[in-house]
C-alpha positions as CSV (number, residue, x, y, z in Angstrom):
1,M,-0.2,-0.1,-0.2
2,I,1.7,3.5,-1.2
3,R,0.4,6.0,1.6
4,L,0.4,9.5,0.1
5,F,1.2,13.0,1.1
6,F,1.7,16.6,0.6
7,F,3.5,19.3,-0.1
8,I,0.9,22.5,0.3
9,P,2.1,26.1,-1.1
10,C,0.3,28.7,1.3
11,V,-1.1,30.7,-0.8
12,L,-1.2,33.9,0.5
13,S,2.3,33.9,1.6
14,L,4.5,31.3,0.0
15,F,5.7,29.7,3.4
16,F,4.6,25.7,3.4
17,L,3.3,23.5,5.6
18,I,5.5,21.5,7.7
19,I,4.5,18.1,6.5
20,S,7.6,15.6,7.2
21,P,7.9,13.3,3.3
22,C,8.9,10.6,5.5
23,P,6.8,9.8,8.1
24,A,8.1,7.8,11.1
25,F,5.3,5.5,10.6
26,A,6.4,4.2,7.4
27,K,7.8,0.9,7.3
28,E,10.0,0.9,4.6
29,Y,10.2,3.0,2.0
30,C,10.0,7.1,1.5
31,I,9.3,8.7,-2.5
32,A,9.2,12.7,-3.4
33,M,7.3,13.7,-6.4
34,I,7.9,16.3,-8.3
35,T,6.0,17.5,-10.9
36,W,6.8,20.5,-12.8
37,R,2.8,21.4,-14.0
38,G,1.2,19.3,-11.6
39,E,0.1,15.8,-12.0
40,T,-0.2,14.0,-15.1
41,I,-1.6,10.6,-16.0
42,A,2.1,9.8,-16.4
43,E,2.2,9.7,-12.0
44,K,-0.6,7.6,-12.6
45,G,1.5,5.0,-14.0
46,F,4.5,4.6,-12.0
47,I,1.8,5.0,-8.8
48,D,0.3,2.0,-10.2
49,E,3.2,0.1,-11.1
50,L,4.5,0.6,-7.4
51,D,2.1,-0.4,-6.2
52,S,1.3,-3.5,-7.9
53,S,5.4,-4.5,-6.8
54,I,6.5,-2.5,-3.6
55,H,3.9,-2.2,-0.1
56,D,4.4,0.2,2.6
57,I,6.0,3.0,0.2
58,A,5.2,6.7,2.0
59,L,4.7,8.8,-1.5
60,T,5.3,12.7,-1.0
61,K,4.1,14.7,-3.4
62,Y,5.1,18.3,-4.5
63,N,4.0,20.2,-7.6
64,A,6.5,23.2,-8.5
65,G,3.7,25.1,-10.8
66,Q,6.0,25.8,-13.2
67,D,7.3,28.3,-10.7
68,D,11.8,28.2,-10.3
69,F,11.4,29.8,-6.8
70,R,8.9,26.9,-5.7
71,L,11.0,24.6,-7.0
72,Q,14.2,25.5,-5.1
73,K,11.9,25.4,-1.1
74,I,11.0,22.0,-3.2
75,I,14.2,20.6,-3.5
76,T,15.7,22.3,0.1
77,R,12.9,20.6,2.2
78,I,13.5,17.3,0.4
79,Q,17.5,18.2,1.6
80,N,16.6,18.7,5.0
81,N,13.9,15.3,4.8
82,P,16.6,12.8,3.3
83,V,14.2,9.9,0.9
84,D,15.0,7.2,-0.6
85,I,14.3,8.6,-4.3
86,I,13.1,11.3,-5.6
87,Y,10.7,11.3,-9.0
88,V,10.8,14.2,-11.4
89,F,8.9,15.5,-13.7
90,G,10.7,16.9,-17.3
91,T,14.1,18.1,-18.5
92,T,13.9,21.2,-16.2
93,A,12.6,20.4,-13.5
94,T,15.3,17.1,-13.7
95,K,18.1,19.0,-13.7
96,A,17.4,21.3,-11.4
97,V,17.2,18.7,-8.9
98,L,20.5,16.9,-10.4
99,L,22.3,20.7,-9.5
100,R,21.7,20.2,-6.0
101,I,21.2,16.8,-5.0
102,K,24.3,14.4,-5.7
103,D,23.9,11.6,-3.9
104,T,19.8,10.3,-3.3
105,P,18.9,8.7,-6.1
106,V,16.7,10.2,-9.1
107,V,14.5,8.4,-11.4
108,F,13.1,11.2,-14.7
109,N,10.3,10.8,-16.8
110,I,9.0,12.2,-19.8
111,V,12.9,14.1,-20.6
112,S,12.4,14.0,-24.4
113,R,16.0,14.6,-24.7
114,P,18.6,12.8,-21.2
115,V,21.7,13.0,-23.2
116,G,21.5,15.8,-25.5
117,S,20.1,18.3,-22.1
118,G,22.9,17.0,-20.0
119,I,20.9,15.3,-17.4
120,I,22.6,12.0,-18.4
121,A,26.1,10.8,-19.7
122,S,24.5,8.4,-22.0
123,W,21.3,6.1,-22.2
124,E,23.3,3.6,-20.8
125,S,24.9,4.7,-17.9
126,S,24.0,8.1,-16.3
127,K,28.0,8.5,-14.9
128,N,25.3,10.3,-11.7
129,N,22.9,9.6,-9.5
130,A,20.0,9.7,-11.7
131,T,18.0,7.3,-14.5
132,G,15.2,7.3,-16.3
133,A,12.3,7.0,-18.8
134,S,12.6,9.6,-22.0
135,N,9.3,10.1,-23.8
136,K,11.9,10.6,-27.2
137,V,10.0,9.9,-30.5
138,S,11.8,10.0,-33.7
139,A,11.1,13.5,-35.2
140,I,11.3,11.7,-38.5
141,N,8.5,9.5,-38.2
142,Q,6.1,12.4,-36.6
143,L,6.7,13.9,-39.6
144,K,6.9,11.8,-42.1
145,T,3.3,10.7,-40.3
146,L,2.2,14.6,-40.8
147,K,3.0,14.3,-44.4
148,K,0.7,11.9,-45.2
149,V,-1.8,14.4,-44.2
150,I,-0.5,17.6,-46.4
151,N,2.2,17.6,-48.4
152,Y,3.5,20.8,-47.0
153,K,6.4,22.5,-48.0
154,R,6.8,25.5,-45.3
155,L,7.1,24.0,-41.7
156,G,6.6,26.1,-38.5
157,I,7.0,25.5,-35.9
158,I,5.6,27.0,-31.9
159,Y,9.0,26.1,-29.1
160,N,10.0,28.2,-26.2
161,P,13.5,29.5,-26.9
162,K,14.4,29.5,-22.8
163,E,13.6,25.8,-22.6
164,Q,16.5,23.8,-24.0
165,N,14.6,19.9,-24.4
166,S,12.2,22.5,-26.4
167,V,15.2,23.7,-28.3
168,I,16.7,20.7,-28.8
169,Q,14.0,19.1,-30.5
170,R,13.7,22.6,-32.9
171,N,16.7,21.3,-34.0
172,N,16.5,18.0,-34.7
173,V,13.3,19.3,-36.8
174,K,15.6,21.8,-38.6
175,R,17.9,18.6,-39.7
176,L,15.4,17.2,-42.1
177,E,14.5,20.1,-43.5
178,D,16.6,18.7,-46.4
179,R,15.7,15.1,-46.5
180,L,11.8,15.9,-46.1
181,N,11.7,18.7,-48.6
182,F,10.5,22.0,-46.6
183,S,11.7,24.8,-45.3
184,L,11.4,25.2,-41.5
185,K,10.0,28.3,-39.9
186,E,10.1,29.8,-36.0
187,Y,7.6,31.0,-34.0
188,R,9.4,31.3,-30.1
189,I,6.9,31.4,-27.4
190,S,8.1,32.7,-24.3
191,R,5.0,33.8,-22.7
192,E,1.7,33.7,-22.6
193,Q,1.8,37.7,-23.9
194,D,4.0,36.1,-27.0
195,I,0.8,34.5,-28.7
196,L,-1.1,37.6,-29.8
197,Q,2.4,39.5,-30.6
198,I,3.7,36.8,-32.5
199,L,1.4,33.5,-34.0
200,P,-1.0,36.1,-36.3
201,Q,2.4,36.3,-38.4
202,M,1.7,32.4,-39.4
203,K,-0.8,33.2,-41.4
204,G,-0.4,32.0,-45.1
205,K,3.0,31.5,-44.5
206,V,3.0,28.1,-43.6
207,D,1.5,25.2,-44.0
208,A,1.4,23.1,-41.3
209,V,2.5,23.5,-38.0
210,F,4.9,21.2,-35.3
211,L,4.2,21.3,-31.1
212,P,7.4,19.9,-29.5
213,A,7.0,19.1,-26.3
214,D,7.0,21.2,-23.7
215,S,5.3,22.3,-20.9
216,M,5.1,25.9,-21.3
217,I,3.2,25.0,-25.5
218,K,0.9,22.5,-23.2
219,F,-0.2,24.6,-20.8
220,L,-1.1,27.5,-23.4
221,G,-2.0,24.5,-25.8
222,K,-5.7,25.8,-25.9
223,K,-4.5,30.0,-26.7
224,I,-2.2,28.1,-28.9
225,M,-4.6,26.5,-31.2
226,E,-6.8,29.0,-31.1
227,I,-4.9,30.5,-33.4
228,V,-3.5,28.0,-35.5
229,N,-7.0,26.3,-36.4
230,K,-8.8,29.8,-37.1
231,Y,-6.4,30.6,-40.0
232,K,-6.9,26.8,-41.1
233,I,-3.2,25.0,-40.0
234,P,-2.6,21.6,-40.3
235,S,-0.9,20.5,-36.5
236,L,1.0,17.9,-35.1
237,S,2.0,17.4,-31.5
238,S,4.6,15.8,-29.3
239,V,1.9,15.7,-26.5
240,G,-0.8,13.9,-26.7
241,S,-3.1,14.9,-24.3
242,M,-2.9,18.2,-26.8
243,V,-5.0,16.3,-29.1
244,P,-8.6,15.9,-27.2
245,E,-7.4,18.7,-24.4
246,D,-6.2,21.3,-27.2
247,C,-7.4,20.6,-30.4
248,V,-4.0,20.0,-32.0
249,L,-5.2,17.4,-35.2
250,L,-2.6,14.8,-35.1
251,G,-1.0,13.4,-32.0
252,F,2.5,10.6,-32.4
253,V,3.6,10.3,-28.9
254,P,4.8,7.7,-26.5
255,K,1.5,6.7,-23.6
256,Y,1.9,8.6,-21.0
257,Y,1.0,6.0,-18.6
258,E,3.0,3.3,-19.9
259,L,6.3,5.5,-19.0
260,G,5.1,6.4,-15.9
261,R,5.3,2.3,-15.9
262,L,8.5,2.1,-17.0
263,A,10.0,4.3,-14.7
264,A,8.7,2.6,-11.5
265,R,10.7,0.1,-12.8
266,K,13.3,1.5,-12.3
267,A,12.8,3.0,-9.2
268,I,11.9,-0.8,-8.6
269,L,15.1,-2.0,-9.3
270,I,17.0,1.2,-7.3
271,L,14.7,0.2,-4.0
272,N,16.2,-3.9,-4.8
273,G,19.7,-2.5,-4.2
274,K,20.8,-1.1,-7.8
275,N,22.9,1.6,-8.5
276,P,21.4,4.3,-10.8
277,S,24.0,5.0,-12.7
278,D,23.7,1.6,-13.3
279,I,20.7,1.6,-14.9
280,P,20.2,2.2,-18.8
281,S,17.7,5.1,-19.2
282,S,15.4,4.1,-21.7
283,A,12.3,4.9,-24.0
284,L,9.3,3.2,-25.6
285,D,10.1,1.2,-28.7
286,Y,5.7,2.1,-29.6
287,Y,3.9,5.1,-30.2
288,N,0.2,6.4,-29.8
289,I,-1.4,7.9,-33.4
290,S,-3.9,10.4,-32.3
291,V,-6.7,11.9,-34.9
292,N,-8.8,14.6,-33.9
293,M,-11.5,14.4,-36.4
294,K,-13.8,17.6,-35.5
295,T,-10.3,19.6,-35.8
296,A,-10.1,18.2,-39.3
297,R,-14.0,19.3,-40.4
298,K,-13.1,22.8,-39.0
299,I,-10.0,23.3,-40.7
300,N,-11.6,21.3,-43.9
301,I,-8.7,18.5,-43.9
302,Q,-9.5,14.7,-45.3
303,I,-7.4,12.5,-43.0
304,P,-6.3,9.7,-45.0
305,M,-7.6,5.7,-44.4
306,S,-3.8,5.3,-44.0
307,V,-3.9,7.6,-41.1
308,L,-7.1,6.5,-39.5
309,V,-6.4,2.8,-39.4
310,M,-2.9,3.1,-37.6
311,A,-4.6,5.9,-35.4
312,N,-5.1,4.6,-31.4
313,Q,-7.4,7.8,-31.1
314,I,-9.6,9.7,-32.7
315,V,-11.9,12.3,-31.4
316,R,-14.8,12.4,-32.9
Protein backbone atom coordinates (compact mmCIF):
# COMPACT_ATOMS: atom_id res chain seq x y z
CA MET A 1 0.00 0.00 0.00
CA ILE A 2 1.27 3.47 -0.94
CA ARG A 3 0.62 6.22 1.59
CA LEU A 4 0.22 9.63 -0.02
CA PHE A 5 1.28 12.95 1.48
CA PHE A 6 1.10 16.40 -0.08
CA PHE A 7 3.45 19.35 0.10
CA ILE A 8 1.07 22.31 -0.01
CA PRO A 9 2.21 25.92 -0.54
CA CYS A 10 0.40 28.64 1.38
CA VAL A 11 -1.05 30.82 -1.37
CA LEU A 12 -0.76 34.11 0.48
CA SER A 13 2.64 33.87 2.12
CA LEU A 14 4.48 31.37 -0.12
CA PHE A 15 5.58 29.53 3.01
CA PHE A 16 4.89 25.82 3.29
CA LEU A 17 2.99 23.61 5.66
CA ILE A 18 5.25 21.50 7.84
CA ILE A 19 4.71 17.99 6.59
CA SER A 20 7.36 15.33 6.98
CA PRO A 21 8.03 13.68 3.59
CA CYS A 22 9.07 10.49 5.39
CA PRO A 23 6.67 9.78 8.28
CA ALA A 24 7.92 7.78 11.22
CA PHE A 25 5.38 5.03 10.63
CA ALA A 26 6.52 4.29 7.07
CA LYS A 27 7.91 0.77 7.23
CA GLU A 28 10.43 0.82 4.42
CA TYR A 29 10.65 3.30 1.58
CA CYS A 30 10.09 7.04 1.15
CA ILE A 31 9.68 8.57 -2.31
CA ALA A 32 9.37 12.26 -3.16
CA MET A 33 7.43 12.99 -6.35
CA ILE A 34 8.14 16.36 -7.99
CA THR A 35 5.91 17.50 -10.84
CA TRP A 36 6.49 20.65 -12.86
CA ARG A 37 2.93 21.51 -13.90
CA GLY A 38 0.85 19.20 -11.75
CA GLU A 39 0.13 15.51 -12.02
CA THR A 40 -0.35 13.77 -15.36
CA ILE A 41 -1.31 10.24 -16.33
CA ALA A 42 2.44 9.47 -16.18
CA GLU A 43 2.38 9.80 -12.40
CA LYS A 44 -0.63 7.49 -12.20
CA GLY A 45 1.33 4.87 -14.15
CA PHE A 46 4.28 5.30 -11.81
CA ILE A 47 2.14 4.88 -8.69
CA ASP A 48 0.17 1.93 -10.11
CA GLU A 49 3.33 0.03 -11.05
CA LEU A 50 4.91 0.67 -7.66
CA ASP A 51 1.76 -0.39 -5.86
CA SER A 52 1.70 -3.70 -7.73
CA SER A 53 5.31 -4.52 -6.86
CA ILE A 54 6.47 -2.72 -3.71
CA HIS A 55 4.38 -2.29 -0.58
CA ASP A 56 4.70 0.07 2.38
CA ILE A 57 5.80 3.15 0.44
CA ALA A 58 5.35 6.69 1.75
CA LEU A 59 4.94 8.95 -1.28
CA THR A 60 4.98 12.73 -0.86
CA LYS A 61 3.81 14.81 -3.80
CA TYR A 62 5.29 18.22 -4.62
CA ASN A 63 3.99 20.46 -7.42
CA ALA A 64 6.40 23.17 -8.55
CA GLY A 65 3.63 24.89 -10.50
CA GLN A 66 6.10 25.95 -13.24
CA ASP A 67 7.73 28.23 -10.67
CA ASP A 68 11.52 28.08 -10.31
CA PHE A 69 11.44 29.66 -6.85
CA ARG A 70 8.93 27.13 -5.60
CA LEU A 71 10.98 24.31 -7.13
CA GLN A 72 14.08 25.44 -5.24
CA LYS A 73 12.08 25.50 -1.99
CA ILE A 74 10.91 21.96 -2.69
CA ILE A 75 14.48 20.77 -3.28
CA THR A 76 15.60 22.39 -0.03
CA ARG A 77 12.80 20.69 1.84
CA ILE A 78 13.76 17.30 0.44
CA GLN A 79 17.41 17.91 1.34
CA ASN A 80 16.31 18.56 4.91
CA ASN A 81 14.05 15.50 4.97
CA PRO A 82 15.95 12.73 3.13
CA VAL A 83 14.09 10.17 1.04
CA ASP A 84 15.03 6.94 -0.71
CA ILE A 85 14.19 8.12 -4.23
CA ILE A 86 13.20 11.36 -5.93
CA TYR A 87 10.84 11.03 -8.91
CA VAL A 88 10.84 14.14 -11.09
CA PHE A 89 8.86 15.12 -14.20
CA GLY A 90 10.41 16.99 -17.12
CA THR A 91 13.73 18.39 -18.25
CA THR A 92 13.66 21.69 -16.36
CA ALA A 93 12.85 20.21 -12.96
CA THR A 94 15.21 17.25 -13.42
CA LYS A 95 18.17 19.49 -14.20
CA ALA A 96 17.41 21.68 -11.18
CA VAL A 97 17.23 18.65 -8.88
CA LEU A 98 20.47 17.11 -10.16
CA LEU A 99 22.28 20.42 -9.83
CA ARG A 100 21.75 20.34 -6.06
CA ILE A 101 21.23 16.70 -5.15
CA LYS A 102 24.17 14.42 -5.87
CA ASP A 103 23.59 11.37 -3.66
CA THR A 104 19.90 10.54 -3.47
CA PRO A 105 18.77 8.41 -6.44
CA VAL A 106 16.75 10.40 -8.97
CA VAL A 107 14.29 8.78 -11.40
CA PHE A 108 13.28 11.20 -14.16
CA ASN A 109 10.31 10.90 -16.48
CA ILE A 110 9.09 12.69 -19.62
CA VAL A 111 12.53 14.00 -20.59
CA SER A 112 12.71 13.79 -24.37
CA ARG A 113 16.47 14.34 -24.79
CA PRO A 114 18.20 13.28 -21.54
CA VAL A 115 21.66 12.96 -23.14
CA GLY A 116 21.42 16.14 -25.22
CA SER A 117 20.26 18.15 -22.21
CA GLY A 118 23.14 16.86 -20.07
CA ILE A 119 20.98 14.99 -17.58
CA ILE A 120 22.76 11.69 -18.27
CA ALA A 121 26.12 10.90 -19.87
CA SER A 122 24.69 8.15 -22.10
CA TRP A 123 21.65 5.93 -22.39
CA GLU A 124 23.67 3.02 -20.99
CA SER A 125 24.96 4.84 -17.91
CA SER A 126 24.14 8.23 -16.45
CA LYS A 127 27.51 8.45 -14.62
CA ASN A 128 25.58 10.16 -11.83
CA ASN A 129 22.72 9.47 -9.42
CA ALA A 130 19.99 9.43 -12.09
CA THR A 131 18.16 7.08 -14.41
CA GLY A 132 14.77 7.34 -16.01
CA ALA A 133 12.23 7.13 -18.79
CA SER A 134 12.28 9.33 -21.87
CA ASN A 135 9.38 10.42 -24.07
CA LYS A 136 11.76 10.59 -27.01
CA VAL A 137 10.02 10.16 -30.35
CA SER A 138 11.62 9.98 -33.76
CA ALA A 139 11.08 13.38 -35.35
CA ILE A 140 11.31 11.92 -38.83
CA ASN A 141 8.47 9.48 -38.11
CA GLN A 142 6.35 12.30 -36.71
CA LEU A 143 6.92 14.52 -39.72
CA LYS A 144 6.38 11.66 -42.17
CA THR A 145 3.01 11.04 -40.56
CA LEU A 146 2.12 14.71 -40.97
CA LYS A 147 3.22 14.45 -44.63
CA LYS A 148 0.59 11.76 -45.17
CA VAL A 149 -2.06 14.34 -44.26
CA ILE A 150 -0.63 17.36 -46.06
CA ASN A 151 2.39 17.56 -48.33
CA TYR A 152 3.77 20.65 -46.64
CA LYS A 153 6.66 22.66 -48.06
CA ARG A 154 6.68 25.33 -45.33
CA LEU A 155 6.61 23.91 -41.81
CA GLY A 156 6.12 26.15 -38.80
CA ILE A 157 7.39 25.20 -35.35
CA ILE A 158 6.04 26.82 -32.19
CA TYR A 159 8.53 26.38 -29.37
CA ASN A 160 9.95 27.91 -26.20
CA PRO A 161 13.52 29.19 -26.74
CA LYS A 162 14.04 29.30 -22.95
CA GLU A 163 13.41 25.56 -22.60
CA GLN A 164 16.47 23.49 -23.55
CA ASN A 165 14.39 20.45 -24.36
CA SER A 166 12.25 22.50 -26.74
CA VAL A 167 15.35 23.89 -28.49
CA ILE A 168 16.80 20.40 -28.94
CA GLN A 169 13.59 19.27 -30.64
CA ARG A 170 13.68 22.34 -32.87
CA ASN A 171 17.24 21.44 -33.89
CA ASN A 172 16.21 17.88 -34.73
CA VAL A 173 13.41 19.12 -36.96
CA LYS A 174 15.71 21.66 -38.62
CA ARG A 175 18.10 18.87 -39.64
CA LEU A 176 15.31 17.19 -41.61
CA GLU A 177 14.61 20.11 -43.97
CA ASP A 178 16.48 18.72 -46.97
CA ARG A 179 15.56 15.09 -46.33
CA LEU A 180 11.82 15.79 -46.20
CA ASN A 181 11.86 18.73 -48.61
CA PHE A 182 10.53 21.59 -46.48
CA SER A 183 11.69 24.91 -45.08
CA LEU A 184 11.31 25.54 -41.35
CA LYS A 185 9.77 28.76 -40.07
CA GLU A 186 10.19 29.44 -36.34
CA TYR A 187 7.69 31.00 -33.95
CA ARG A 188 9.18 31.47 -30.48
CA ILE A 189 6.82 31.63 -27.52
CA SER A 190 8.27 32.23 -24.06
CA ARG A 191 5.26 33.87 -22.37
CA GLU A 192 1.53 34.11 -22.89
CA GLN A 193 1.73 37.63 -24.33
CA ASP A 194 3.81 36.29 -27.24
CA ILE A 195 0.86 34.31 -28.61
CA LEU A 196 -1.11 37.26 -29.97
CA GLN A 197 2.05 39.11 -31.01
CA ILE A 198 3.82 36.29 -32.86
CA LEU A 199 1.41 33.59 -34.01
CA PRO A 200 -0.68 35.79 -36.34
CA GLN A 201 2.50 36.00 -38.46
CA MET A 202 1.84 32.38 -39.49
CA LYS A 203 -1.17 33.30 -41.61
CA GLY A 204 -0.42 32.44 -45.22
CA LYS A 205 3.23 31.68 -44.37
CA VAL A 206 3.12 28.00 -43.36
CA ASP A 207 1.38 24.86 -44.63
CA ALA A 208 1.49 23.00 -41.31
CA VAL A 209 2.66 23.44 -37.70
CA PHE A 210 4.70 21.21 -35.38
CA LEU A 211 4.48 21.58 -31.58
CA PRO A 212 7.31 19.91 -29.62
CA ALA A 213 6.96 18.38 -26.16
CA ASP A 214 7.26 21.40 -23.88
CA SER A 215 5.50 22.17 -20.59
CA MET A 216 4.82 25.79 -21.44
CA ILE A 217 3.47 25.00 -24.92
CA LYS A 218 1.13 22.47 -23.35
CA PHE A 219 0.10 24.94 -20.63
CA LEU A 220 -0.80 27.52 -23.29
CA GLY A 221 -2.15 24.91 -25.68
CA LYS A 222 -5.75 26.11 -25.90
CA LYS A 223 -4.76 29.71 -26.63
CA ILE A 224 -2.16 28.61 -29.20
CA MET A 225 -4.55 26.29 -31.00
CA GLU A 226 -7.30 28.93 -31.17
CA ILE A 227 -5.07 30.87 -33.53
CA VAL A 228 -3.62 27.88 -35.41
CA ASN A 229 -7.08 26.47 -36.14
CA LYS A 230 -8.50 29.91 -36.91
CA TYR A 231 -6.02 30.09 -39.79
CA LYS A 232 -6.90 26.47 -40.78
CA ILE A 233 -3.32 25.23 -40.36
CA PRO A 234 -2.88 21.45 -39.88
CA SER A 235 -0.98 20.69 -36.68
CA LEU A 236 0.95 17.85 -35.06
CA SER A 237 1.97 17.71 -31.40
CA SER A 238 4.49 15.66 -29.42
CA VAL A 239 2.14 15.87 -26.41
CA GLY A 240 -0.70 13.41 -26.85
CA SER A 241 -3.15 15.17 -24.52
CA MET A 242 -3.08 18.25 -26.77
CA VAL A 243 -5.13 16.38 -29.39
CA PRO A 244 -8.31 15.82 -27.34
CA GLU A 245 -7.83 18.73 -24.90
CA ASP A 246 -6.49 21.54 -27.10
CA CYS A 247 -7.82 20.53 -30.55
CA VAL A 248 -4.46 19.74 -32.17
CA LEU A 249 -5.10 17.79 -35.39
CA LEU A 250 -2.56 14.98 -34.94
CA GLY A 251 -0.49 13.46 -32.17
CA PHE A 252 2.40 11.03 -32.56
CA VAL A 253 3.55 10.28 -29.04
CA PRO A 254 4.52 7.66 -26.48
CA LYS A 255 1.84 6.75 -23.95
CA TYR A 256 2.46 8.72 -20.74
CA TYR A 257 0.90 6.06 -18.54
CA GLU A 258 3.33 3.46 -19.88
CA LEU A 259 6.23 5.86 -19.40
CA GLY A 260 5.20 6.15 -15.76
CA ARG A 261 5.25 2.38 -15.41
CA LEU A 262 8.66 2.26 -17.11
CA ALA A 263 10.05 4.85 -14.66
CA ALA A 264 8.60 2.87 -11.74
CA ARG A 265 10.39 -0.28 -12.85
CA LYS A 266 13.66 1.62 -12.64
CA ALA A 267 12.71 2.88 -9.17
CA ILE A 268 12.02 -0.71 -8.10
CA LEU A 269 15.51 -1.75 -9.24
CA ILE A 270 16.96 1.04 -7.08
CA LEU A 271 14.90 -0.03 -4.07
CA ASN A 272 16.24 -3.54 -4.61
CA GLY A 273 19.80 -2.24 -4.26
CA LYS A 274 20.90 -1.34 -7.77
CA ASN A 275 22.90 1.85 -8.42
CA PRO A 276 21.08 4.38 -10.67
CA SER A 277 24.16 4.78 -12.88
CA ASP A 278 24.02 1.03 -13.60
CA ILE A 279 20.38 1.19 -14.77
CA PRO A 280 20.10 2.24 -18.43
CA SER A 281 17.70 5.06 -19.22
CA SER A 282 15.23 4.17 -21.94
CA ALA A 283 12.27 5.16 -24.08
CA LEU A 284 9.29 3.16 -25.24
CA ASP A 285 9.58 1.36 -28.56
CA TYR A 286 5.94 1.88 -29.54
CA TYR A 287 3.88 5.02 -30.05
CA ASN A 288 0.30 6.27 -30.19
CA ILE A 289 -1.21 8.13 -33.11
CA SER A 290 -4.14 10.40 -32.25
CA VAL A 291 -6.46 12.15 -34.69
CA ASN A 292 -8.95 14.91 -33.90
CA MET A 293 -11.72 14.61 -36.50
CA LYS A 294 -13.50 17.67 -35.08
CA THR A 295 -10.44 19.75 -35.88
CA ALA A 296 -10.12 18.11 -39.31
CA ARG A 297 -13.66 19.19 -40.18
CA LYS A 298 -13.12 22.67 -38.78
CA ILE A 299 -10.00 23.33 -40.89
CA ASN A 300 -11.31 21.41 -43.94
CA ILE A 301 -8.66 18.67 -43.95
CA GLN A 302 -9.31 15.15 -45.20
CA ILE A 303 -7.54 12.53 -43.05
CA PRO A 304 -6.33 9.65 -45.26
CA MET A 305 -7.55 6.16 -44.45
CA SER A 306 -3.90 5.07 -44.15
CA VAL A 307 -3.60 7.33 -41.09
CA LEU A 308 -6.98 6.47 -39.59
CA VAL A 309 -6.31 2.71 -39.63
CA MET A 310 -3.07 3.32 -37.66
CA ALA A 311 -4.70 5.65 -35.13
CA ASN A 312 -4.91 4.54 -31.51
CA GLN A 313 -7.29 7.39 -30.66
CA ILE A 314 -9.83 9.18 -32.83
CA VAL A 315 -11.60 12.19 -31.37
CA ARG A 316 -14.99 12.54 -33.05
